CHARMM internal coordinates of N, CA and C (Angstrom, degrees):
IC EDIT
DIST 1 N 1 CA 1.4479
DIST 1 CA 1 C 1.5262
ANGL 1 N 1 CA 1 C 109.42
DIST 1 C 2 N 1.3097
ANGL 1 CA 1 C 2 N 116.53
DIHE 1 N 1 CA 1 C 2 N 120.96
DIST 2 N 2 CA 1.4658
ANGL 1 C 2 N 2 CA 121.10
DIHE 1 CA 1 C 2 N 2 CA 179.65
DIST 2 CA 2 C 1.5213
ANGL 2 N 2 CA 2 C 110.02
DIHE 1 C 2 N 2 CA 2 C -82.23
DIST 2 C 3 N 1.3133
ANGL 2 CA 2 C 3 N 116.13
DIHE 2 N 2 CA 2 C 3 N 140.46
DIST 3 N 3 CA 1.4636
ANGL 2 C 3 N 3 CA 120.10
DIHE 2 CA 2 C 3 N 3 CA 176.97
DIST 3 CA 3 C 1.5198
ANGL 3 N 3 CA 3 C 108.96
DIHE 2 C 3 N 3 CA 3 C -118.59
DIST 3 C 4 N 1.3011
ANGL 3 CA 3 C 4 N 114.75
DIHE 3 N 3 CA 3 C 4 N 146.26
DIST 4 N 4 CA 1.4614
ANGL 3 C 4 N 4 CA 120.01
DIHE 3 CA 3 C 4 N 4 CA 176.54
DIST 4 CA 4 C 1.5162
ANGL 4 N 4 CA 4 C 109.06
DIHE 3 C 4 N 4 CA 4 C -77.75
DIST 4 C 5 N 1.3127
ANGL 4 CA 4 C 5 N 116.04
DIHE 4 N 4 CA 4 C 5 N 142.04
DIST 5 N 5 CA 1.4563
ANGL 4 C 5 N 5 CA 120.82
DIHE 4 CA 4 C 5 N 5 CA 178.34
DIST 5 CA 5 C 1.5150
ANGL 5 N 5 CA 5 C 110.12
DIHE 4 C 5 N 5 CA 5 C -74.41
DIST 5 C 6 N 1.3127
ANGL 5 CA 5 C 6 N 115.66
DIHE 5 N 5 CA 5 C 6 N 145.57
DIST 6 N 6 CA 1.4607
ANGL 5 C 6 N 6 CA 121.08
DIHE 5 CA 5 C 6 N 6 CA 174.42
DIST 6 CA 6 C 1.5263
ANGL 6 N 6 CA 6 C 107.83
DIHE 5 C 6 N 6 CA 6 C -71.83
DIST 6 C 7 N 1.3226
ANGL 6 CA 6 C 7 N 116.04
DIHE 6 N 6 CA 6 C 7 N 135.57
DIST 7 N 7 CA 1.4639
ANGL 6 C 7 N 7 CA 119.06
DIHE 6 CA 6 C 7 N 7 CA 175.47
DIST 7 CA 7 C 1.5266
ANGL 7 N 7 CA 7 C 109.11
DIHE 6 C 7 N 7 CA 7 C -124.43
DIST 7 C 8 N 1.3286
ANGL 7 CA 7 C 8 N 114.85
DIHE 7 N 7 CA 7 C 8 N 148.07
DIST 8 N 8 CA 1.4573
ANGL 7 C 8 N 8 CA 122.33
DIHE 7 CA 7 C 8 N 8 CA 178.56
DIST 8 CA 8 C 1.5223
ANGL 8 N 8 CA 8 C 107.23
DIHE 7 C 8 N 8 CA 8 C -126.29
DIST 8 C 9 N 1.3257
ANGL 8 CA 8 C 9 N 115.87
DIHE 8 N 8 CA 8 C 9 N 124.11
DIST 9 N 9 CA 1.4589
ANGL 8 C 9 N 9 CA 121.26
DIHE 8 CA 8 C 9 N 9 CA 177.03
DIST 9 CA 9 C 1.5198
ANGL 9 N 9 CA 9 C 108.55
DIHE 8 C 9 N 9 CA 9 C -122.75
DIST 9 C 10 N 1.2970
ANGL 9 CA 9 C 10 N 116.28
DIHE 9 N 9 CA 9 C 10 N 144.55
DIST 10 N 10 CA 1.4652
ANGL 9 C 10 N 10 CA 121.96
DIHE 9 CA 9 C 10 N 10 CA 179.20
DIST 10 CA 10 C 1.5188
ANGL 10 N 10 CA 10 C 107.97
DIHE 9 C 10 N 10 CA 10 C -99.68
DIST 10 C 11 N 1.3322
ANGL 10 CA 10 C 11 N 116.67
DIHE 10 N 10 CA 10 C 11 N 119.89
DIST 11 N 11 CA 1.4611
ANGL 10 C 11 N 11 CA 121.24
DIHE 10 CA 10 C 11 N 11 CA 176.33
DIST 11 CA 11 C 1.5206
ANGL 11 N 11 CA 11 C 109.39
DIHE 10 C 11 N 11 CA 11 C -78.08
DIST 11 C 12 N 1.3090
ANGL 11 CA 11 C 12 N 117.23
DIHE 11 N 11 CA 11 C 12 N 138.55
DIST 12 N 12 CA 1.4588
ANGL 11 C 12 N 12 CA 121.55
DIHE 11 CA 11 C 12 N 12 CA 177.41
DIST 12 CA 12 C 1.5166
ANGL 12 N 12 CA 12 C 108.95
DIHE 11 C 12 N 12 CA 12 C -60.13
DIST 12 C 13 N 1.3302
ANGL 12 CA 12 C 13 N 117.29
DIHE 12 N 12 CA 12 C 13 N 119.29
DIST 13 N 13 CA 1.4608
ANGL 12 C 13 N 13 CA 123.77
DIHE 12 CA 12 C 13 N 13 CA -179.90
DIST 13 CA 13 C 1.5268
ANGL 13 N 13 CA 13 C 112.95
DIHE 12 C 13 N 13 CA 13 C 56.21
DIST 13 C 14 N 1.3411
ANGL 13 CA 13 C 14 N 116.37
DIHE 13 N 13 CA 13 C 14 N 30.20
DIST 14 N 14 CA 1.4613
ANGL 13 C 14 N 14 CA 120.14
DIHE 13 CA 13 C 14 N 14 CA -178.15
DIST 14 CA 14 C 1.5134
ANGL 14 N 14 CA 14 C 112.60
DIHE 13 C 14 N 14 CA 14 C -147.79
DIST 14 C 15 N 1.3313
ANGL 14 CA 14 C 15 N 116.69
DIHE 14 N 14 CA 14 C 15 N -156.38
DIST 15 N 15 CA 1.4615
ANGL 14 C 15 N 15 CA 122.04
DIHE 14 CA 14 C 15 N 15 CA -172.74
DIST 15 CA 15 C 1.5235
ANGL 15 N 15 CA 15 C 114.20
DIHE 14 C 15 N 15 CA 15 C -78.50
DIST 15 C 16 N 1.3318
ANGL 15 CA 15 C 16 N 114.26
DIHE 15 N 15 CA 15 C 16 N 169.92
DIST 16 N 16 CA 1.4608
ANGL 15 C 16 N 16 CA 120.91
DIHE 15 CA 15 C 16 N 16 CA 166.35
DIST 16 CA 16 C 1.5225
ANGL 16 N 16 CA 16 C 106.42
DIHE 15 C 16 N 16 CA 16 C -79.71
DIST 16 C 17 N 1.3229
ANGL 16 CA 16 C 17 N 117.63
DIHE 16 N 16 CA 16 C 17 N 134.18
DIST 17 N 17 CA 1.4570
ANGL 16 C 17 N 17 CA 121.77
DIHE 16 CA 16 C 17 N 17 CA 177.05
DIST 17 CA 17 C 1.5232
ANGL 17 N 17 CA 17 C 107.60
DIHE 16 C 17 N 17 CA 17 C -106.76
DIST 17 C 18 N 1.3194
ANGL 17 CA 17 C 18 N 115.87
DIHE 17 N 17 CA 17 C 18 N 117.90
DIST 18 N 18 CA 1.4567
ANGL 17 C 18 N 18 CA 122.63
DIHE 17 CA 17 C 18 N 18 CA -177.74
DIST 18 CA 18 C 1.5252
ANGL 18 N 18 CA 18 C 107.84
DIHE 17 C 18 N 18 CA 18 C -106.68
DIST 18 C 19 N 1.3213
ANGL 18 CA 18 C 19 N 116.83
DIHE 18 N 18 CA 18 C 19 N 131.07
DIST 19 N 19 CA 1.4623
ANGL 18 C 19 N 19 CA 121.11
DIHE 18 CA 18 C 19 N 19 CA 178.76
DIST 19 CA 19 C 1.5221
ANGL 19 N 19 CA 19 C 109.27
DIHE 18 C 19 N 19 CA 19 C -120.67
DIST 19 C 20 N 1.3258
ANGL 19 CA 19 C 20 N 115.82
DIHE 19 N 19 CA 19 C 20 N 140.93
DIST 20 N 20 CA 1.4691
ANGL 19 C 20 N 20 CA 124.41
DIHE 19 CA 19 C 20 N 20 CA 176.61
DIST 20 CA 20 C 1.5261
ANGL 20 N 20 CA 20 C 113.89
DIHE 19 C 20 N 20 CA 20 C 67.74
DIST 20 C 21 N 1.3153
ANGL 20 CA 20 C 21 N 117.84
DIHE 20 N 20 CA 20 C 21 N 29.30
DIST 21 N 21 CA 1.4613
ANGL 20 C 21 N 21 CA 122.16
DIHE 20 CA 20 C 21 N 21 CA 176.44
DIST 21 CA 21 C 1.5308
ANGL 21 N 21 CA 21 C 107.70
DIHE 20 C 21 N 21 CA 21 C -84.50
DIST 21 C 22 N 1.3074
ANGL 21 CA 21 C 22 N 117.51
DIHE 21 N 21 CA 21 C 22 N 122.49
DIST 22 N 22 CA 1.4622
ANGL 21 C 22 N 22 CA 120.44
DIHE 21 CA 21 C 22 N 22 CA -177.93
DIST 22 CA 22 C 1.5194
ANGL 22 N 22 CA 22 C 113.07
DIHE 21 C 22 N 22 CA 22 C -103.97
DIST 22 C 23 N 1.3316
ANGL 22 CA 22 C 23 N 117.57
DIHE 22 N 22 CA 22 C 23 N -9.62
DIST 23 N 23 CA 1.4557
ANGL 22 C 23 N 23 CA 121.29
DIHE 22 CA 22 C 23 N 23 CA 179.32
DIST 23 CA 23 C 1.5185
ANGL 23 N 23 CA 23 C 109.00
DIHE 22 C 23 N 23 CA 23 C -147.31
DIST 23 C 24 N 1.3324
ANGL 23 CA 23 C 24 N 115.58
DIHE 23 N 23 CA 23 C 24 N 130.79
DIST 24 N 24 CA 1.4591
ANGL 23 C 24 N 24 CA 120.90
DIHE 23 CA 23 C 24 N 24 CA -179.82
DIST 24 CA 24 C 1.5243
ANGL 24 N 24 CA 24 C 107.87
DIHE 23 C 24 N 24 CA 24 C -140.54
DIST 24 C 25 N 1.3292
ANGL 24 CA 24 C 25 N 116.59
DIHE 24 N 24 CA 24 C 25 N 125.46
DIST 25 N 25 CA 1.4541
ANGL 24 C 25 N 25 CA 122.56
DIHE 24 CA 24 C 25 N 25 CA -176.81
DIST 25 CA 25 C 1.5190
ANGL 25 N 25 CA 25 C 108.83
DIHE 24 C 25 N 25 CA 25 C -124.85
DIST 25 C 26 N 1.3456
ANGL 25 CA 25 C 26 N 117.17
DIHE 25 N 25 CA 25 C 26 N 135.39
DIST 26 N 26 CA 1.4607
ANGL 25 C 26 N 26 CA 119.88
DIHE 25 CA 25 C 26 N 26 CA 179.43
DIST 26 CA 26 C 1.5269
ANGL 26 N 26 CA 26 C 110.92
DIHE 25 C 26 N 26 CA 26 C -85.19
DIST 26 C 27 N 1.3212
ANGL 26 CA 26 C 27 N 116.44
DIHE 26 N 26 CA 26 C 27 N -177.59
DIST 27 N 27 CA 1.4671
ANGL 26 C 27 N 27 CA 121.10
DIHE 26 CA 26 C 27 N 27 CA -176.03
DIST 27 CA 27 C 1.5241
ANGL 27 N 27 CA 27 C 112.93
DIHE 26 C 27 N 27 CA 27 C -67.70
DIST 27 C 28 N 1.3250
ANGL 27 CA 27 C 28 N 117.31
DIHE 27 N 27 CA 27 C 28 N -15.11
DIST 28 N 28 CA 1.4674
ANGL 27 C 28 N 28 CA 121.77
DIHE 27 CA 27 C 28 N 28 CA 177.27
DIST 28 CA 28 C 1.5235
ANGL 28 N 28 CA 28 C 112.29
DIHE 27 C 28 N 28 CA 28 C -92.00
DIST 28 C 29 N 1.3426
ANGL 28 CA 28 C 29 N 116.11
DIHE 28 N 28 CA 28 C 29 N 0.71
DIST 29 N 29 CA 1.4542
ANGL 28 C 29 N 29 CA 120.80
DIHE 28 CA 28 C 29 N 29 CA -179.40
DIST 29 CA 29 C 1.5238
ANGL 29 N 29 CA 29 C 113.69
DIHE 28 C 29 N 29 CA 29 C 83.57
DIST 29 C 30 N 1.3242
ANGL 29 CA 29 C 30 N 116.54
DIHE 29 N 29 CA 29 C 30 N 10.03
DIST 30 N 30 CA 1.4593
ANGL 29 C 30 N 30 CA 121.06
DIHE 29 CA 29 C 30 N 30 CA -179.44
DIST 30 CA 30 C 1.5266
ANGL 30 N 30 CA 30 C 110.70
DIHE 29 C 30 N 30 CA 30 C -85.05
DIST 30 C 31 N 1.3100
ANGL 30 CA 30 C 31 N 116.37
DIHE 30 N 30 CA 30 C 31 N 135.47
DIST 31 N 31 CA 1.4640
ANGL 30 C 31 N 31 CA 122.59
DIHE 30 CA 30 C 31 N 31 CA 177.43
DIST 31 CA 31 C 1.5270
ANGL 31 N 31 CA 31 C 108.45
DIHE 30 C 31 N 31 CA 31 C -72.87
DIST 31 C 32 N 1.3420
ANGL 31 CA 31 C 32 N 117.13
DIHE 31 N 31 CA 31 C 32 N 131.00
DIST 32 N 32 CA 1.4521
ANGL 31 C 32 N 32 CA 122.45
DIHE 31 CA 31 C 32 N 32 CA 179.42
DIST 32 CA 32 C 1.5210
ANGL 32 N 32 CA 32 C 110.02
DIHE 31 C 32 N 32 CA 32 C -107.35
DIST 32 C 33 N 1.3184
ANGL 32 CA 32 C 33 N 115.80
DIHE 32 N 32 CA 32 C 33 N 156.38
DIST 33 N 33 CA 1.4551
ANGL 32 C 33 N 33 CA 121.68
DIHE 32 CA 32 C 33 N 33 CA 179.38
DIST 33 CA 33 C 1.5298
ANGL 33 N 33 CA 33 C 110.35
DIHE 32 C 33 N 33 CA 33 C -64.20
DIST 33 C 34 N 1.3218
ANGL 33 CA 33 C 34 N 116.02
DIHE 33 N 33 CA 33 C 34 N 138.70
DIST 34 N 34 CA 1.4606
ANGL 33 C 34 N 34 CA 120.45
DIHE 33 CA 33 C 34 N 34 CA 176.04
DIST 34 CA 34 C 1.5197
ANGL 34 N 34 CA 34 C 109.39
DIHE 33 C 34 N 34 CA 34 C -121.43
DIST 34 C 35 N 1.3061
ANGL 34 CA 34 C 35 N 114.72
DIHE 34 N 34 CA 34 C 35 N 153.93
DIST 35 N 35 CA 1.4639
ANGL 34 C 35 N 35 CA 123.50
DIHE 34 CA 34 C 35 N 35 CA 176.69
DIST 35 CA 35 C 1.5206
ANGL 35 N 35 CA 35 C 106.56
DIHE 34 C 35 N 35 CA 35 C -138.51
DIST 35 C 36 N 1.3317
ANGL 35 CA 35 C 36 N 117.15
DIHE 35 N 35 CA 35 C 36 N 176.57
DIST 36 N 36 CA 1.4616
ANGL 35 C 36 N 36 CA 119.77
DIHE 35 CA 35 C 36 N 36 CA 178.99
DIST 36 CA 36 C 1.5299
ANGL 36 N 36 CA 36 C 110.89
DIHE 35 C 36 N 36 CA 36 C -59.26
DIST 36 C 37 N 1.3343
ANGL 36 CA 36 C 37 N 116.74
DIHE 36 N 36 CA 36 C 37 N -40.50
DIST 37 N 37 CA 1.4673
ANGL 36 C 37 N 37 CA 122.43
DIHE 36 CA 36 C 37 N 37 CA 176.30
DIST 37 CA 37 C 1.5209
ANGL 37 N 37 CA 37 C 108.60
DIHE 36 C 37 N 37 CA 37 C -122.31
DIST 37 C 38 N 1.3329
ANGL 37 CA 37 C 38 N 116.98
DIHE 37 N 37 CA 37 C 38 N 134.87
DIST 38 N 38 CA 1.4570
ANGL 37 C 38 N 38 CA 122.63
DIHE 37 CA 37 C 38 N 38 CA 178.51
DIST 38 CA 38 C 1.5308
ANGL 38 N 38 CA 38 C 107.38
DIHE 37 C 38 N 38 CA 38 C -129.55
DIST 38 C 39 N 1.3274
ANGL 38 CA 38 C 39 N 116.72
DIHE 38 N 38 CA 38 C 39 N 133.35
DIST 39 N 39 CA 1.4568
ANGL 38 C 39 N 39 CA 121.33
DIHE 38 CA 38 C 39 N 39 CA 175.68
DIST 39 CA 39 C 1.5260
ANGL 39 N 39 CA 39 C 107.89
DIHE 38 C 39 N 39 CA 39 C -104.83
DIST 39 C 40 N 1.3279
ANGL 39 CA 39 C 40 N 116.46
DIHE 39 N 39 CA 39 C 40 N 117.21
DIST 40 N 40 CA 1.4635
ANGL 39 C 40 N 40 CA 121.64
DIHE 39 CA 39 C 40 N 40 CA -179.61
DIST 40 CA 40 C 1.5226
ANGL 40 N 40 CA 40 C 110.24
DIHE 39 C 40 N 40 CA 40 C -103.35
DIST 40 C 41 N 1.3412
ANGL 40 CA 40 C 41 N 115.18
DIHE 40 N 40 CA 40 C 41 N 131.89
DIST 41 N 41 CA 1.4610
ANGL 40 C 41 N 41 CA 122.45
DIHE 40 CA 40 C 41 N 41 CA -178.84
DIST 41 CA 41 C 1.5236
ANGL 41 N 41 CA 41 C 110.63
DIHE 40 C 41 N 41 CA 41 C -63.07
DIST 41 C 42 N 1.3145
ANGL 41 CA 41 C 42 N 115.74
DIHE 41 N 41 CA 41 C 42 N 139.05
DIST 42 N 42 CA 1.4595
ANGL 41 C 42 N 42 CA 119.57
DIHE 41 CA 41 C 42 N 42 CA 170.05
DIST 42 CA 42 C 1.5171
ANGL 42 N 42 CA 42 C 112.19
DIHE 41 C 42 N 42 CA 42 C -130.67
DIST 42 C 43 N 1.3509
ANGL 42 CA 42 C 43 N 116.74
DIHE 42 N 42 CA 42 C 43 N 4.48
DIST 43 N 43 CA 1.4700
ANGL 42 C 43 N 43 CA 119.74
DIHE 42 CA 42 C 43 N 43 CA 177.96
DIST 43 CA 43 C 1.5240
ANGL 43 N 43 CA 43 C 111.74
DIHE 42 C 43 N 43 CA 43 C -94.40
DIST 43 C 44 N 1.3297
ANGL 43 CA 43 C 44 N 117.47
DIHE 43 N 43 CA 43 C 44 N -20.63
DIST 44 N 44 CA 1.4542
ANGL 43 C 44 N 44 CA 121.59
DIHE 43 CA 43 C 44 N 44 CA -179.78
DIST 44 CA 44 C 1.5167
ANGL 44 N 44 CA 44 C 114.59
DIHE 43 C 44 N 44 CA 44 C 86.97
DIST 44 C 45 N 1.3336
ANGL 44 CA 44 C 45 N 118.75
DIHE 44 N 44 CA 44 C 45 N -1.93
DIST 45 N 45 CA 1.4622
ANGL 44 C 45 N 45 CA 121.28
DIHE 44 CA 44 C 45 N 45 CA -176.06
DIST 45 CA 45 C 1.5296
ANGL 45 N 45 CA 45 C 114.26
DIHE 44 C 45 N 45 CA 45 C -97.77
DIST 45 C 46 N 1.3213
ANGL 45 CA 45 C 46 N 118.11
DIHE 45 N 45 CA 45 C 46 N -6.69
DIST 46 N 46 CA 1.4615
ANGL 45 C 46 N 46 CA 121.05
DIHE 45 CA 45 C 46 N 46 CA -177.83
DIST 46 CA 46 C 1.5223
ANGL 46 N 46 CA 46 C 111.15
DIHE 45 C 46 N 46 CA 46 C -62.91
DIST 46 C 47 N 1.3151
ANGL 46 CA 46 C 47 N 116.39
DIHE 46 N 46 CA 46 C 47 N 140.74
DIST 47 N 47 CA 1.4655
ANGL 46 C 47 N 47 CA 121.31
DIHE 46 CA 46 C 47 N 47 CA 174.34
DIST 47 CA 47 C 1.5258
ANGL 47 N 47 CA 47 C 110.06
DIHE 46 C 47 N 47 CA 47 C -90.76
DIST 47 C 48 N 1.3272
ANGL 47 CA 47 C 48 N 117.06
DIHE 47 N 47 CA 47 C 48 N 1.84
DIST 48 N 48 CA 1.4611
ANGL 47 C 48 N 48 CA 122.48
DIHE 47 CA 47 C 48 N 48 CA -178.64
DIST 48 CA 48 C 1.5264
ANGL 48 N 48 CA 48 C 110.37
DIHE 47 C 48 N 48 CA 48 C -125.12
DIST 48 C 49 N 1.3375
ANGL 48 CA 48 C 49 N 116.71
DIHE 48 N 48 CA 48 C 49 N 38.62
DIST 49 N 49 CA 1.4611
ANGL 48 C 49 N 49 CA 121.50
DIHE 48 CA 48 C 49 N 49 CA -177.57
DIST 49 CA 49 C 1.5182
ANGL 49 N 49 CA 49 C 110.59
DIHE 48 C 49 N 49 CA 49 C -57.22
DIST 49 C 50 N 1.2960
ANGL 49 CA 49 C 50 N 118.24
DIHE 49 N 49 CA 49 C 50 N 141.34
DIST 50 N 50 CA 1.4586
ANGL 49 C 50 N 50 CA 128.68
DIHE 49 CA 49 C 50 N 50 CA 10.12
DIST 50 CA 50 C 1.5295
ANGL 50 N 50 CA 50 C 113.79
DIHE 49 C 50 N 50 CA 50 C -86.55
DIST 50 C 51 N 1.3353
ANGL 50 CA 50 C 51 N 116.52
DIHE 50 N 50 CA 50 C 51 N 3.80
DIST 51 N 51 CA 1.4542
ANGL 50 C 51 N 51 CA 120.20
DIHE 50 CA 50 C 51 N 51 CA -176.23
DIST 51 CA 51 C 1.5208
ANGL 51 N 51 CA 51 C 111.58
DIHE 50 C 51 N 51 CA 51 C -85.08
DIST 51 C 52 N 1.3125
ANGL 51 CA 51 C 52 N 115.89
DIHE 51 N 51 CA 51 C 52 N 149.57
DIST 52 N 52 CA 1.4609
ANGL 51 C 52 N 52 CA 122.30
DIHE 51 CA 51 C 52 N 52 CA 177.67
DIST 52 CA 52 C 1.5280
ANGL 52 N 52 CA 52 C 109.22
DIHE 51 C 52 N 52 CA 52 C -77.52
DIST 52 C 53 N 1.3252
ANGL 52 CA 52 C 53 N 116.83
DIHE 52 N 52 CA 52 C 53 N 136.07
DIST 53 N 53 CA 1.4642
ANGL 52 C 53 N 53 CA 121.45
DIHE 52 CA 52 C 53 N 53 CA 174.68
DIST 53 CA 53 C 1.5319
ANGL 53 N 53 CA 53 C 111.33
DIHE 52 C 53 N 53 CA 53 C -119.13
DIST 53 C 54 N 1.3167
ANGL 53 CA 53 C 54 N 116.70
DIHE 53 N 53 CA 53 C 54 N 12.09
DIST 54 N 54 CA 1.4589
ANGL 53 C 54 N 54 CA 121.61
DIHE 53 CA 53 C 54 N 54 CA 179.36
DIST 54 CA 54 C 1.5185
ANGL 54 N 54 CA 54 C 114.14
DIHE 53 C 54 N 54 CA 54 C 88.79
DIST 54 C 55 N 1.3285
ANGL 54 CA 54 C 55 N 118.01
DIHE 54 N 54 CA 54 C 55 N 1.76
DIST 55 N 55 CA 1.4683
ANGL 54 C 55 N 55 CA 122.08
DIHE 54 CA 54 C 55 N 55 CA -176.90
DIST 55 CA 55 C 1.5238
ANGL 55 N 55 CA 55 C 112.54
DIHE 54 C 55 N 55 CA 55 C -62.08
DIST 55 C 56 N 1.3256
ANGL 55 CA 55 C 56 N 118.48
DIHE 55 N 55 CA 55 C 56 N -21.18
DIST 56 N 56 CA 1.4658
ANGL 55 C 56 N 56 CA 121.12
DIHE 55 CA 55 C 56 N 56 CA -179.15
DIST 56 CA 56 C 1.5261
ANGL 56 N 56 CA 56 C 111.61
DIHE 55 C 56 N 56 CA 56 C -60.37
DIST 56 C 57 N 1.3140
ANGL 56 CA 56 C 57 N 116.61
DIHE 56 N 56 CA 56 C 57 N -30.05
DIST 57 N 57 CA 1.4716
ANGL 56 C 57 N 57 CA 120.21
DIHE 56 CA 56 C 57 N 57 CA -179.96
DIST 57 CA 57 C 1.5327
ANGL 57 N 57 CA 57 C 110.35
DIHE 56 C 57 N 57 CA 57 C -66.86
DIST 57 C 58 N 1.3336
ANGL 57 CA 57 C 58 N 116.10
DIHE 57 N 57 CA 57 C 58 N -48.87
DIST 58 N 58 CA 1.4641
ANGL 57 C 58 N 58 CA 120.52
DIHE 57 CA 57 C 58 N 58 CA -179.55
DIST 58 CA 58 C 1.5245
ANGL 58 N 58 CA 58 C 111.29
DIHE 57 C 58 N 58 CA 58 C -68.85
DIST 58 C 59 N 1.3370
ANGL 58 CA 58 C 59 N 116.24
DIHE 58 N 58 CA 58 C 59 N -33.46
DIST 59 N 59 CA 1.4669
ANGL 58 C 59 N 59 CA 121.06
DIHE 58 CA 58 C 59 N 59 CA -178.36
DIST 59 CA 59 C 1.5241
ANGL 59 N 59 CA 59 C 112.24
DIHE 58 C 59 N 59 CA 59 C -76.91
DIST 59 C 60 N 1.3301
ANGL 59 CA 59 C 60 N 116.54
DIHE 59 N 59 CA 59 C 60 N -12.70
DIST 60 N 60 CA 1.4599
ANGL 59 C 60 N 60 CA 119.76
DIHE 59 CA 59 C 60 N 60 CA -179.25
DIST 60 CA 60 C 1.5134
ANGL 60 N 60 CA 60 C 113.06
DIHE 59 C 60 N 60 CA 60 C 74.22
DIST 60 C 61 N 1.3335
ANGL 60 CA 60 C 61 N 116.86
DIHE 60 N 60 CA 60 C 61 N 26.42
DIST 61 N 61 CA 1.4645
ANGL 60 C 61 N 61 CA 120.87
DIHE 60 CA 60 C 61 N 61 CA -178.87
DIST 61 CA 61 C 1.5166
ANGL 61 N 61 CA 61 C 110.78
DIHE 60 C 61 N 61 CA 61 C -61.00
DIST 61 C 62 N 1.3259
ANGL 61 CA 61 C 62 N 114.67
DIHE 61 N 61 CA 61 C 62 N 137.37
DIST 62 N 62 CA 1.4582
ANGL 61 C 62 N 62 CA 121.49
DIHE 61 CA 61 C 62 N 62 CA 174.43
DIST 62 CA 62 C 1.5149
ANGL 62 N 62 CA 62 C 108.28
DIHE 61 C 62 N 62 CA 62 C -136.10
DIST 62 C 63 N 1.3184
ANGL 62 CA 62 C 63 N 115.48
DIHE 62 N 62 CA 62 C 63 N 143.50
DIST 63 N 63 CA 1.4659
ANGL 62 C 63 N 63 CA 118.45
DIHE 62 CA 62 C 63 N 63 CA 179.66
DIST 63 CA 63 C 1.5328
ANGL 63 N 63 CA 63 C 111.76
DIHE 62 C 63 N 63 CA 63 C -94.49
DIST 63 C 64 N 1.3234
ANGL 63 CA 63 C 64 N 116.21
DIHE 63 N 63 CA 63 C 64 N 7.07
DIST 64 N 64 CA 1.4596
ANGL 63 C 64 N 64 CA 120.49
DIHE 63 CA 63 C 64 N 64 CA 177.50
DIST 64 CA 64 C 1.5174
ANGL 64 N 64 CA 64 C 111.00
DIHE 63 C 64 N 64 CA 64 C -76.30
DIST 64 C 65 N 1.3117
ANGL 64 CA 64 C 65 N 115.81
DIHE 64 N 64 CA 64 C 65 N 157.47
DIST 65 N 65 CA 1.4565
ANGL 64 C 65 N 65 CA 120.71
DIHE 64 CA 64 C 65 N 65 CA 177.09
DIST 65 CA 65 C 1.5161
ANGL 65 N 65 CA 65 C 109.48
DIHE 64 C 65 N 65 CA 65 C -74.82
DIST 65 C 66 N 1.3171
ANGL 65 CA 65 C 66 N 115.92
DIHE 65 N 65 CA 65 C 66 N 140.19
DIST 66 N 66 CA 1.4706
ANGL 65 C 66 N 66 CA 120.42
DIHE 65 CA 65 C 66 N 66 CA 179.14
DIST 66 CA 66 C 1.5000
ANGL 66 N 66 CA 66 C 111.03
DIHE 65 C 66 N 66 CA 66 C -96.13
END
COOR INIT
IC SEED 1 N 1 CA 1 C
IC BUILD
């Protein structure tokens, strides 16, 4: 049985986009819901951490160097 490789892409000024993740565990060891595509917060403003809820737009998050 062939499996698709997990891929991680960085969205410009946005979340990490994870594809083909079949298992995701948080820092407490709890299993989290997975889908074919998962957007993970990297701005710290999401109210649905570790998932992105679009808060980076309102927070003005940028991935550029300051």
